[in-house]
N, C-alpha and C positions, 0 to 999 in steps of 0.2 A: 272102671279103671281109674285109679288115682293118678294125679299128674306126676307123682314121684316115680311111677312105673314107666313113664314115657322115656324113650331113648332120647339122649341129649340132642341128637341131630334132628329128630322129629319135633322136639320142643322148639328148637331154633327155627325150623322151617315153618312151623305153625305161627310163631311170633312174627316172623318176617312176612308171612302172607297177610296177617292182620294189619301190620304196619303199612304194607303196600296199599291195602284198601283205604286206609286213612288218607294217605297221600294222593291216591288215585281219585278219591272223592273231590278234593279241592282242585286238582288238575283239570278234571272234567268241568267243574263249575267255571274256572277261570279261562281255560284254553281250549276246551272241547265243546261238546254238546251238553249243556246243563241238564237236559232231561234224561241223558244217558246214565246219570248217577243212579237211577232207579235199578239198573241192572246189577249194581253192587250190593243190593239188598236181597234178602230172602223174599219169596213171593208175597208173604204177609208182613214184610218189614215195616218198621215204624220209625218216623222222624218226629221228634218233639222239640218244642221250644216253649218252656213253661211261661215265659213272658208273653202274654196275649193268648195263652192257652191254645197254641197251635199244635195240632197233632195230625199228621198225615200217615195213612196206613195203606199198604198194598202198593205193588209196583205201578199200576196204572195211575193211581192218585199221586204217587211220588213223581212219576214222569210228567204229569200235567203241572204239578206245583213247581218243580225246579225248571221245567221247560218254559214257564211263563215269565221268566225274568226278562226285564226290558232288553231289547236288541241293542240299544245304545249304551249298555252298562259295561264299564271297564272295571275289572276287579283283580286283585291279587291277594291270596291268602298265604300266610306263613304258618307252617305247622312246626311245633317243637314239643319237647318234653313228652314224647310218645312212650307210654308205659303199658305194655300188653301183659296180661296175666292169664295164663291158661288155667281154666277151672276144670277141664276134663280133656279127653282126647278130641272132643268135637265141639267144645265151647270155650269161649274166652271173653275177657272184658278188657277195656282199655280206657285210659284217660289221656287226652292230648290237648295241648294249648294251641290257641289260634289267635292270629292278628290279621284283621281284614282291612285292606285299603280298597276304596270303591268310589266311583263317580258315575253319574248318569249324564247323558248328553254327549258322550264321547264320539268324535268323528274322525279321529286319527291323530298321529303325532305323539309327542311326549307331553305329559301332564305334570306340572309342578307337584311334588309330593306334599301332601298335607298330613294331618294327624290321622291315625287309624279311625275307621268307622266303628269297629268292634274289637274288643279284646276279651277273650273268654276261654272256655274249654268245652270239649266234647266228652261225654261219657258213652262208651259204646259197648254193645254186647254182640258177639260174633257166634255163628253157627257153621260147622262144617257139614255140608250135605253133598252127597255124590262126589266126594273128593275135593270139593271146592269150598273155601272159606268165604262167607258172605256176612254183611251187616244184618243183624236181626233187629237191632234197635239203636238209634242214635238220639241222645238228648243233648241239646245245645244250651249252654249256660253262658250268658253275656252280662257280666257285672259292669262292664264298661261299654257304652255304646252311644251312638248319636245317629241322626238322620243322614242319609246319603246326600252328598252335595250334587248339585246339577251344574254342569259347565255352561 
């Protein structure tokens, strides 16, 4: 089925479901259980970061990777310019921009804002399976970045 044949409401719902995954991913990293982002991926989902050749594949590996973030890390990610493109009734791609503020050694209270640690974008591929949209692949591109400050 071509995307032209999709009902406009179905298209909007699919785009919104994918946008929600993008935002839910960073919410879980910043405010939830970081390892739970694995549930937003297909069982064989992939997260890649070409810088350093990082490639994590499968929910168990994703859960371990994201769940291993330091317990004293404070982070906030801003997501913008989210552009979802349906490629079929069950597949989509997206590009979204991110800005990350992050420090390690956080023990509470307000931290004076510094410069972002990362500025970049995600390139995502989505798959709809059993009526649910999931991330099949996320590639992280960080043209601007630096080490995380320690308080």
